[in-house]
Residue, then its C-alpha position, 0 to 999 in steps of 0.5 A: m534391161s537389168l543384168n545379174a552382175l558379179a563384181i570382184e574388188s581385191h582392194y576394197g577401200g579408198s577410190h576403188k571402194a568409192f567408185l564401186d559403191s557409188w556405181i552400184a547405188k546408181s546402177q540399173h543392174q543387180w550386183k553381187v560383190l566379192s571383196l577383200p579389204a584394202a591392204n597388201w596390194k602387191s599380195r592382192i595382185r599375186h595371190s587373190a585369184y585363188h581366194f576369189a576362185a574358191a568364193i565363186d565356186r561356192l556361189e549358186q546363182s549365175f551371172d551375166i557379166l563379171f566386173c573386176s579391178d586391176l589388182i588381181n591376176l585375171a588369167e589365173l582367176k579364169a583358169l582356176s574358176g574353170s566352167k564357172l567363168a567360161n561363158i561370162p564376159i569379163v570387164l577389167y577396170f584399170h584404176e592404175n597400172q603397174f608398168s607406170y607405178p613409181v618405184q625406187p630406183p626409178n624405172q625399175i618396175n616390178r616385172h611380175l606385177a606388171f606382167h600380171n597386168l598384161t596377162s589380165a588385160a589379154v584375157a579380159d573381154m573389155i578393158w576400161w581405163n579411168s583416163f586416157f592418160n592411164k591407157k596411153q601410159f600403159l600401152a606405151a610402157v608395155q610396148d617399150y618393155t616387151q621389145r626387150f624380149q626378142d624371142y617372144d612375139f607380144s604384138s598380137y596381144l598388144e593390138d588386142v588390148e588396144s582394140k578392146s579398150i575404152v575410157f570411163s571416168p570413175g564418177v563421184d557421188l556427192v552433195a556439196p555442203a554449204r560454203t562459208k567465207n573464211k577470214v583466213p584462207v584454207i589450203c587443203w591437201a587430201a591423199r593417201w599418206e604415202n610417198d607417191k603423193a609427194p606430201q613432203t613437197f606440200f609441207k615444204a612449200m607450206r613452211i616456205l609460205a609460213e616463213g614468209g609471213f603469209n597467214f593461212k590454215i591447212n586441212v591435211m586429210g586422207e587415209q594412212g597407207d602401209y607406211t606413213p612418211d616421216c614428214f607428216a610428224s615433223a609437219q604436224d609440229n612445225l606447222k601446228s599454228h596453221i593446222q585446222r584439220w589433220g588426219y583421216q576424217p571420221s565420216r564421209g560428211e566430215y571429209l566433204s565439210g573439210l573440202a567445202e571449207s577449203d579455199f584451195f585444193v592442192s595436189t603434189a602427186i607423182h602417181e595419179f591416173f585420175g584424181m577423184s579427190v580433185v574432182e570432189a574438191i572442185l565440186c565442193g567449190a575449192y580452187p584447184v592447184l595442180p602439177q601440170r602432169l599425170a592425168y590432171p590436164e585431161v581431168m581439167q579439160l585443158n585442151k578445151y579450156p586453155e585458160r585453166s592453165q592458171h590452176f597449174y604449177h611447174g616444179g617442186a616445193p619452191a615453185l609451188a610456194r611462189h605460185f601460192s604467194q601470188l594466189l594468196q595475194r589475189y585471194n586477199q584482194g578478192s580476185l582469186w578466180k581469173s576465169s569463171q568458177e561456174d564454167l569449171l563446175s558446169s564442165f565437171e558435171k560429167y564426172r558425177m556418177s549419176t551421169c557416168s553410171i548410165a553409160m557404164d550400165q549400157q556398155l555392160i548390156d551391149l557386151a553381154g548381148n554381144e556375147k550371148k549372140q556370138s554363143q548362139q551363132a556358134g551353137h548353130r554351126 
């Protein structure tokens, strides 16, 4: 069964774009995409509903289902679109959530953006999360936050949000380039160039290694955000003799080549609800080095494979440097992998979009069918 699906993506770039494009490429459904460029994400949450309501009003075809990401006020979109969306089931996909977004000073969340997330979840017919970690963080944070308001009863809405929630990993689509043995180990860091990915931790750890006389190269890739931290410019100068790749890669192929030539892939993130770049790096053969927090233990399936604790470090830059000093010694001795790399790769096959798309397509069919059945039953009353 093929549906006519409408997708709305207010931040069409990075992982949001990669997820949507790769799903549509594998999907059995017919898709129409309405999008805005990946910029001004706060404005996208606050204001994009008006833009997309007008765009929907101009569409002549009808749709069986609407799929949109979390960077929009879905309640406003439904209200502004009126009858256009009145009988269409809506799936809301949370790539991130504003109740758990790291801000300065700590714990001072943007109340307006956070409540946009909650109202969007309340009016969606189904909520998809990219990880159990994301779902758990949201439900716990919103429960804690709404308890501050003694005059209002949020309980039924929170119960409804939880009851219509399901987790679907944002599958990746890639063919790994061939790997070659490096004479000098290559360490890769690839993320948005913003503070929530803690690049300063990575660069400080690399400086500690360099000052300790370790021989290595670095690939620093990823997109620049709205503001590029100063640590990138200073690292480009201080670590210039260690740099192999630097900056946003000109093509998807070059990015994958950068992953495939890397022996290690490092995350220092303090904000990550899944980690598509980690999955891609592992599928390209890199040894992951991750902080034991956020969604990473879940993505690495640590509960099922406790031996993968070797891939995690605890602490900041000094701890990461100490961890790497041991890994580089093992690399030079030819004994880097303590457990089977083949087993790791095999367990990550479930994150390929060719697998994920089948389950997601079927969930849309089930949701559209249930909505149609309920409408028919209501019509007979």
